[in-house]
N, C-alpha and C positions, 0 to 999 in steps of 0.2 A: 425478370428485369422490368416488366410492365408494372408489377406490384410495387417494386421499389420506386419507380418514377411516380406512381400514384400516391405513394406514402409521402414522398418529398413534397408533392404538390399540396397534400393535405396539411403537412406541417407548416408550409408557407401561408396557408389560408388562416391558420389560428394565430391571431395577432399576439396574444400573450406568449405563446410558445415561440413564435418567430423572434420576438424581442428578447426572450431569455437566451435563445441560441446565439443571437448576434452579440449580446452582452458578454456571454461566455467566450466567444471568439475574440472579442476585443480585449478582455482581461488576459486571456492566454497569450495574445500577441504582445501585450505590454510585458508580460513575464518573460517571453522569449527575447524580446528586445533588451530587457535588463540583463540577461545572461551574457550579452555581448559587450556590455559596458565595463571596461577595465578600470581597476582601482586607480585613482589619481596618483601620479608619480611612478607608475609602472610602465615600462616599455613592452608593448605586446610582442614585438619581434624578438625579445629576449627570453621568451617563455618556453623554449624548446625543451629544456631539461625538466620543467614541471610537467609538460605534456607527455614526455617519455615516462616519467614516474607514474603517471595516472593511466598509462596504456595497459598495464598488466596488474595482476594481484588485486588485493582488496581496495587499493586506491581507485581502480577502474570502476568498481561498484559505487564508491562514494562519488566519483565524478558523474556516473550515470544518474544517480538520484538527484544531483544538482543540475541535470540537463546540460552538462558540459561546462557549467560556470566555474567549477572548482579548478579545472585545468587551464582556464582562461584568466585566472585572477580577477574574476568579475566581482562587482558589488553584491551579487547574489551567490557568491562562492559557497557559503555555508548552507544554502538551500533551506528546506523545510524540516530537515532531520532533527535539529535542536528542539523544535516544537514537539515532534514525535517522541523524542527521548523524555521531555518534560511530562508529556501525557502518560507515558508508561509509568514514570515515578508516581504521579498523582493517582493512577489507578491502583497501583500497589499499596499506596498509603490508604486509599479508600477501603481496602480489604483488611489491612493490618492495624490501622490506628483508629481507635474509637471516635476521636474528634472528627475525622474525615468521614467515617461511617455515618455518624449522625448528620453531617452536612449533606451527604448524598441522599439521605432519606427526607430532606426538607423540600423536595420537589424542585420547582423552577428556581427559587431563590438560592437553594443549595447548589444547583448546577452553575448558577452565575458566579457564586463564590469560588467554586472549584475551577471554573474557567479563568477567573482572575488570578488565582494562585498559580495556575498552569502557565499563564503569560509571564508572571514574575519569575518563575523558575526558568522559563525559556530564556529570558534576558540574562539570568545568572549563568546559564550554560553557555550562552553566546559570548559573555565576557571572559569565559575560560577558553572556548574553542577559537575565538577570533585571534588572540595572541598566538595560540599554538599554530594556527594556519599561517600567520605572518612569519613566525620563526621558521617554519618549513619552507616558506616562500624565499626567505633570505638564504637558507641553506642551499636550496636548489638553484635559484636564479638571482643571486645577489647582484650581479652586474646589471640586471634588468631595472634596478632601482635608478631613477633619474639622478644624474650627478648633481651635487650640491645640496642634496636632501639628507639631513641628519636622521639616522635610523630611529633613535628613541623618540624624536619629535614626530616622525612619520607614524609610529606605532599607535599613538593616541587617536588621531583622526581616522586612521585606517580601521581601527577596532570599532569605532563608533559607526563608520560607514557599513562595515560588514554586519554588525548587529542590526542596524536600521534596515539593511537590505533584506535580512531574513524576516524581520517583523513586517516589512512591507509585503513580502510574499504571503505571509499568514493573513494579512489584511485582504489581499487579492483573493485568497481562497475563501474567506468568509463572505466576501461580496459575491463570488460566484455561487456559493450555496444559497444566499439570500435572494439574489436577483437573476441568477443564471440558471443553468440546468445541470443537475448532478451534484455530487459532493465536491466542493472546491478544492480542499486539501488533497483528496484522492486524484482529482483531475490534474493538479499541478505535478504530483508525483508521476502520473502516467505520461504526461506530456514530456517531462524530462527524460523518461525512459524511451519513449517512442521516437524522440528526436534523433536517437543514435541508430535506429533500425535501418534506414536506407543506406547509410554509409557502411554499416556492418554487412548488409546483404551484398552490396556490390564488391566489397573487399573479398568476401568469401567466394563469390562467383568468379572474380578475377583470379584468385589464387588456384581455384580448382581447374579453370580453363587453361591456366598456364602450366599445369602439371605435365612433366615430361613423359609420364607413363601412358598418356592418352586416355586414361579412365577417369579423368577429372569430371566430365559431364555426368557420367554414371554416378559417381560419388555425390555430386551436387544434387542430383535428382533424389538419391536415397536420403540425403539430409533433409530435403524439403518434405519428403513423405513422412519421415520420422517426426519432423517439426509439426506437421499437420496432425499426426496421431496424438502427439503430446497436447496440442491445443484442444483437440476434441476431448481428451481425457480430463483436461482442466475444466472444460465447460460442464462435463458430466459431474465432476466433483463439486463445482460451485452451485449447480442447480439441483443436486441430489437431495431428496426430501423423504423422510419416513413419517407417514401420517398415522396418528393415533385417533381412533373413532371416539366421539363423545356424544352420548345420548342425553337430550334435555327432557326432563319430566314435563308432563302437561299440567298447566295451571289454568283455572277458570276464574276470571275476574269479571263479575257482572254477566253480561251476555257474550263476552269474548273469551276465546281460548288462546292461550299462549304456550309456547314450547312444543315439545313432542318431536321436534326435528332432530336429525342426526347431523352433526358437523364433525370436522377433523382438526386436530392440532398438528400443524406441520412442523416437524423437527428436522432441521437441515443437517445433512451429513457434514456440511461445512459451516456450522453455526457460528464459529468464531471469525468467519470471514478471513481476510488476509492479515489480520492483526497479529497472530502468532509469528508469522514470518517477519513482519516489520519489527516486532519486539525482539525476536532473536537476532535479526540483522543489526539492530541498534546496539545490542550487547556485544556483538562480534566486532563492532567498530571501536570498542573501548581500547584494545591493544594498539590499534592504529592511532587513536587520539593521543595515546601516551608517548609513542615513539616516533610520531610523524616528523618531529623537528630534529630527530637524531639520525645517525647513519644506520639504516636497517641491517647492514652487514655486521655491525657490532652487537646486535641484539642476540639473545639466546636462541637455540634451535626451537624451543617451544613458542617463543614470540614470533619468530619468522614463519613457523607453521600456521599460526593463527592469522598471519597477514597474507597467507597464500590460500585463496579460496578453492584451489584445486588439490590441496593436501588432504590426506585421509583424516588427519587430526581435526582440521577445520570442519570438514563435512560431518564427522561423527558428532562433534559438539554441537554443530548447527542443527543437525537432525534431532538430537536429544532435546535441545532447547525448544524447537518447534513443537514437538510432542507435548512437552511439559506446559508450554504456554497455551496450546490448544485446549488442554484440560482446564487450565486456570481461567482462560478467558470465557470458555463455555460456562464454567461454574458461576462466574460473576455476572454474566449476561442473562442466563436462564435459571430461574429459581423454581424448582419443582414444588416446593412447599407453597409458594405464592400462587402458582398455577393451580394447584389442588384446591386452595382456599377460594380462589376466584370461581372455579368450576362449581364448587359446592354452594357458594353464595347465589349462583345463577341456576340452581337446581339441575346441574349437569353432573354426569357420572360416566366413567368408562365401563362399558358392559363387562360384567364378570369381575370387577374390582370394586371393593368397598370405598366409599368416599373418605376423605381425610388423609390420614397417614399412609394407608395402603395405596391410595392414588399417587401421593407424592413419591413413595418408594418405587412404584411401577414406572412413573415418568423418569425418575432418576436412573433406573435400570436400563430403560430404553436409550436414554441419552448416553450412558456409559458405553453401551454396546455399539452405537453408531459413531461415537467420538473416537474410539480406538482405531477402527479401520480408516476413518477420515483423517486422523492425525498421521497415521503411517503413510497414507497415500500422499498427503500434502508434503510430508518430509521427503518422500522419494522424489516427487516432482521438484522440490526445492534444491536437491543435490544433483539433478540431471545435468546441469552445465558442466559439472566436473567430469561426468562420463563422456560428454560430448568433446571435452578437451582432450581426453585420452584417445579419441579417434581423429586427432589432428584438425579439429574444427577450430578456426580462429577464435580467440577469446571474445572478441566483440560480438561475433555471431552466436557463439556458444551460450552467451548469457540469455538468449531468447529461447533456448531449448527447455526452459523450466525456471526454477528458482523464483525469486521475488519478482523479477521482471515479468515473466509470463503470467503468473497468477494475479498480479496487480492489473496488468493489461486486460485480461479476461474479465476479472471481477468488476473493474471500473466501467468497462464498455457495457457489460450486461446491466449494471446498475443504471447507467445513463440511458440506455435503451428502454429500460423499464419505466423510467420517469417520462420519457417521450411518449411511450405507449399509453401511459395513464392519461396524459393530456389528450391524446387522440381519442381514447375510449370515452372520456368525459364529454367530448363534443360529438360523440356518436359516429366517429370515423373508424375505419378498420384499423386493427392493431398492426404491429410490425411482423407478426408471424401468423400463418394460417392455422398452426397447430394449437394456438392458445397463448396465454400470457407468458412473458418472460419472467423467470424467477430471479429477481435481483438479489444483491447481498446486503443492501442497506448502506453501502459506502465503505471505503477503507477505514476511515477514521471519523466516526460519528461522535464528535466531541461536543 
């Protein structure tokens, strides 16, 4: 406790770090305030049916990612997910389309062009999702629309407001990244998730304590222990590193000697960060986007299964997508050939491995070996909420037993702590841990 208090004091002493944290808190407060502002022309008291619809199933996950704005018909109802979806499409294009491949290799100018295309695509997605959301709103809570308002006339300004709300969230995220602490888009996603934790915790505790069998307290304690174990496993997964030794040859330039030291290439067990889960989750939202304005009972068994995140079909497809995206994202973020070339250019080599192609093949083999268990582990944690649901854990609380919620929370918290620790160490203050530096993940979405 004393170390925590001393660390907080040190954080407050560093003016730049203090300002960044205060700016982050301010922007997060603006975001949370916006989630409570209801669309003009909507009666908040008439949203009971919409809130019941988002209480279970895949809709609850969508509401969680928006921080509750979806179920409150807020101006931020569509959240940040349209931007995530656009980013997924652009990253796929950067792999499959030569034009975008060339753009990606252009350095900073290419990244700016891709970022601009991503925003244009985000707006296009919003112009499709906003009317879909409004049709679902009319289907669920038609009477909540203020009397005297013509629905077709209402659609146009409401679509503009929803699209502008999501783009404003994106702007807030970018300002947090530039002037605050941590990755802004990641923090916004995390804040939306964690806002539901207190209510879910007390609901679960209340239901267990009210159990007629008298074993409610024991079951609740078991749940907390399991949750703690899953959190620890997620932390180990996020920080797991496989180090490859690299020996640098000695060079003599004039009277000075360079090289000769041994360093390590850290290959993370969780190199793809939480992006595979976000990718997979975005794809699993597609059936919901298609049928959300229709009656779910009229949909086919296959579609209803994909809309139920506790069904076996949903979880099997979700796990397969996570494993596939883990390999895909690792492949596009870590290039063994480029790593081998950089190593050779700096007179470095892996002991016992020839430079060049053999080094690239060796790194690729190691990456493949650590990616497989990492992808299986992350897929297992991702479907843990379904197992928690089978044990009669309330859905709101079960979402924190794993899945996207837990991994994003753990990953973003560790990444933010790493940035705070870097500021402390730069000013020669003690870090946040006695055992050494925190291994961050680099953000959920480093666009």
